[in-house]
N, C-alpha and C positions, 0 to 999 in steps of 0.2 A: 505493498502499500504506499502512494506518493504522501510523501511532506509536500502538500502547494502548498503557497503561499498564501491560499484566503487559509490554511489550516494554520501556518504560524499569527497570519494574522490575527486568528484568531484564541489560537492559544496566548498572544500578548496579550489583549484584550482581557481575559480571563486574568489572569496573574497578576498586572497592576490590579486588578481592580481587587481580585482576594486579597494581594497587602495591603491596602487600603483598608479595607471593611472586615477581615477574618468569616467575610459569608462566603459559601458556594452561589458562584455567579451560574443567574438560568439566564436561558435564550433568549428574555427577550430585553436585558441589557445587553445582551451582549449585538442586538439587530439593533438596536437604538444607537448601542456606539459605531458602526458601521451607520448609517444616516441613511436606514434601510434598505441599501442597495443588494441588502439578501436576505431572502424568505428564510419564515421562524422554521419551516419543514428544512431547507438546507442549514441553515445550522446546527436544528435537532441532528441531521447524519452526518456530518464535518465534528461536532464532538461526540458522537461516539463510535466514530473513527479514531478521534484523538485519542478517548478511552485507552480501545481494542491496542494501539500503538503506543498507549505505556504513558503517553506525555499527561493526560490527564486521570482526573479521578471520582468518582461520584459517591460520597457520604449519603451512607443506607439512606439515611432521615431527612436528606433532602434533593429534589430534583436537578438542583445547581448542581456543578462540578467543579472542581477545587485542582488546584496544579500536581502535578505527582513528582518525586526528585528529578526522575526522566526530564518532565517539561520545565521544572527550573531549570536542570545545566543548560540546555536547550534556549530558556531563555537569557542568561548569562550570557551566552556563550555567540547569543546572538541579535535576538531581541531585545535586549536592554539596551537604551541609549543612557550614554554620556551625562553622568552630571557634573558641575565644579560645587565645593562649597561657595556657599555666600558671601556679604560682605561682613554679615553681623559672625558668623561662624568662622572666620578668617581672622578676625579680630578678638572673638574668645580665644583662639589657640592663643596668637601671638600673644595675646598679655598675657595669660597661665604661664608660658615658655619665659614671659622678659620677668616673670616678679622672682623675688627671691630666693631660690632652692636649693641647699645647701645639702651636697652631697648624692652625687651618680643615684646610689639607691631613693631618693630624695626625690631629683626630678622625675625619675622611669614612677615611680610609685605613681608620682601626680600627675606625669603624663595616661595614666590608666582611668582614673582618675574625670579628672578635662573630659575623655571619649566617651565615659560612659554617663557623665552626661549631654555630652552633644546628640549623642544617637539615642540613646534612652535605651539603650540593650550593658548587662553586662559585659566589663572590658580586663585583658588583663593585659598584662609589662613581662615581658621576660627582659633581661640584663645576659647575653651571654659570655662564661667567661673567657679569660683572658687565656691563652696556650700555656705561658708562660711567664711565670709573676713572682718577684725575687722581691726582699727587704732591703729597706732603703738607707734605716734610720732606727735605731732604737734611742729609747731612753728606759730607766730606772728609777721613778722614785719610790721614794720611802714613807710607808703606812703606822708601822707598828710594830714592836718585839718583834714580829713571825711573819709581818708580811710590807708587800711592792707592788706599785704598780705600774705595770711593763707595755710601754707605749710603740711599736710599732709605725712604719711610716712604709707604701708599699713602693715600686718604682712607677705605680702609675697613682701616687702624691694619695691615696685614700691612708687614713691614720683611724690604727683601732688598737687598744687599750684593752685592760682588763687587772684586779688585782690577783696577785697571785700568793698564794697562803702556804708556805713549805713549815714541814716537820721541822728545822728546825728554827734555832734563830736565826734572824738576819741582823745583822750586822750594818746599819743603814750607811755610815764612814766607808764599806766596799762596794755601796754601790756604784759610783761613777767610774774606779775598775772594771766594775762586772761587764759596767755599758760600752765603755770603752773596747773590753776585750771584747763583746758579742761585735761593735763597728765594725772589726778587724777584720773578724776569723768570717760573722754568720751575713752579709751582705753579699748581693748580689747573683744568690747560688743558690743552685736547684735546694725542694727542699729532703732531698735522695743523700746530696751532699752535706746537705748540717748535721744531718746523720753520723754518716763517714766522721766530720772534724769535730762534735761534742767526743765518739769513740777517741778520738783517736786523745782527747785531751782526759779521760779519763784518772790515768793512772796521774797526771802530773796535776793534781789540784787538788785540793783533798774536803771533806762532805761539806762547812760550810761552805766551802765559792762553791759547787761541784751544784749541790742543790736544789738552788737559785738561778744559776745558768743555765741546768738541764732543762730546770723549767721553764722557764724563758726564751727556751729555741721551741722548747713544744707546744709553746704559743700561736711561735710567728710559723712553725709546720700551721700548725692548727689556720689560720691565715688567710696562709698561702691555697689549702685545699679548697677555702673558705671559697678567698676569691675566681677558682678557673673550676666554679659550679655555676650552674644557670642559678638563676634568683628570679621566679617566680610573684608578682604581684595582682593579685586581683583584687574587683572593687564592683561596686553595683549590683550588686546579688540580688539584691532585690528588686528592680527590675525588672527579674524575669516573670516575676508572681503578677504587676501591670498585664501580662501579657494572654486574651485570651486561654490560649495554648496551654498554658500552665497555670490557670486561676485551681486545676484539679494535681491539689499537692504530690498526687502518688506520682502523678507523671514528671514534677519536679521537681522531685527528692532526689534522682538517681543524678539530676544534673546539679541539682544548686549542691549533694554532697562530691562533687567534681571540682567548684570551683574554689569550692572553702575545702577541702580535708586528700582533697589530689593532684594540687590544679597544677602540676611538676608533669602529668598527663598531659593538660592540655596540646594540642599541637602547634608544631614551631615547623618551621620551611629550612627547605633544604638551604643550602651555606650563597647559591645564584638564583634564590628567588621572592624576586622584590616584591610579589602580592602573590595571596592563594585564595581561591573560595571553595568552601567545603561542605556539600550541599550534604544534610541527611546520610541517607547509608555510607558516604562517600568517611565520609569519618572515622576509627576501626576504633575508638570509643564508644562502649555499649550507650553509656550517657549520654552522646547524642546523636542516635541513632536518630532520631525527632526532633534538632536542630542545626544550625547553618553557621559556620566557622565562614570568615574573615579575617586575615590578618597581614599587614605587612610588616616586612622590615626597613631597622636607620644602621647604619652606619655612628658608631660608636667613634671612635677613632683609636686607634693602640690595635690593632688587628682584633679589635670586640666589634660589635654588635647587637644590636636589642628589636624586638618585636613587640607589637601592638595590637589586639589582638577583640576584634568579637564577637558574644558570642547572644544565638537567638532562636527564635523561629522559622524555620523553612520562611515560614511565608516574611521576612525581613526585609525589608528596600539595599540591594542588593548594590542597585544606581550608588543610592547615599548615602548607604554604611561607607562603600570603593572610594567614593571621594573625598569621601571627609580623613579614613587613616590616610589615600594617598599622600591628600597633604599634611598630615600630621606626622609623618613620615616622611617626610622631602623638609620641616621647617626644626624636628628634633637634628638631623645630618646636618642640616645649617648652624645651627645652636651647639652641638657640638665640635664642629668644623674651626678650622683657625681663625677664618676669617669672621667668629662669634657673631651669622649674617640670620634674621629672618624674612620672611615674604616680610609682603607689601604690610603696611598699617591697613583701613578698613580706608581711609582716606585716599587713599591710592592706587585705591582697586576701582578698577573703569567701570 
């Protein structure tokens, strides 16, 4: 059976109407949308063909039709009209990114919040770890007789600190010497090399020095491991419950659990992919079988990249979501770039 231009037009009308209303679409509305140029009988025949071909589905309780995942895929690939962000949306994005956000994690987490508020769906943001992170500098600060604060700066200028509690008394006067030892021997090397250097010093230092030194090195290794892992931030989970498809909590439960407790399992992109739309069963995770995901990547620099994704019903407005995510990803790339430039503000957009 041939997918004619008229069948595609009908599929486009059904899909866009269903995106707007969440209600099955009947032949009467389709006939009106096509200007009365096609009879209702012909439209019903075409709808039956589209159901048989797998592009539309007919809910048992309605005479109207809704798109199937296959229908949404054809719509996204061939029928969807490209959209651009509005001047107001561009201004909101620019304003959020130009705010005073300190630290990479804060920028990425807030990026997800902004996207969720603009698209009215849950969003997630991912920062992929660097392939090779090292420690640039150590500082040790006294706390009391049995503990001190270890401060480490990575080679990408992230600063982390933690209170180290030792099993032995800690002489605060020895901390500068220990910090010097750390900065001399345990900077600019991998976690594995740190372990080797620590083993080499085992017999050269007494327990009162070796214990705090080894604990500081152990903390530095944890910082390196954490920096090399992807960090996932989710936001806007409650937006899901506003969608008619997920007002039945039994349908929303698995998806809410994924967004809250198994967020590391959310879809990510291949290294060379800038944007991807995953519709219903195209998602590997079972919790996303009745949902769709639009995810885009942006460059952080220093061989790092981030992802920003939106999770919603298969009925989501793909064109609008894709436009906003694309603009947001471009904005983040420029923000992290050397010139620290952002797309134009509202007044600059024609």
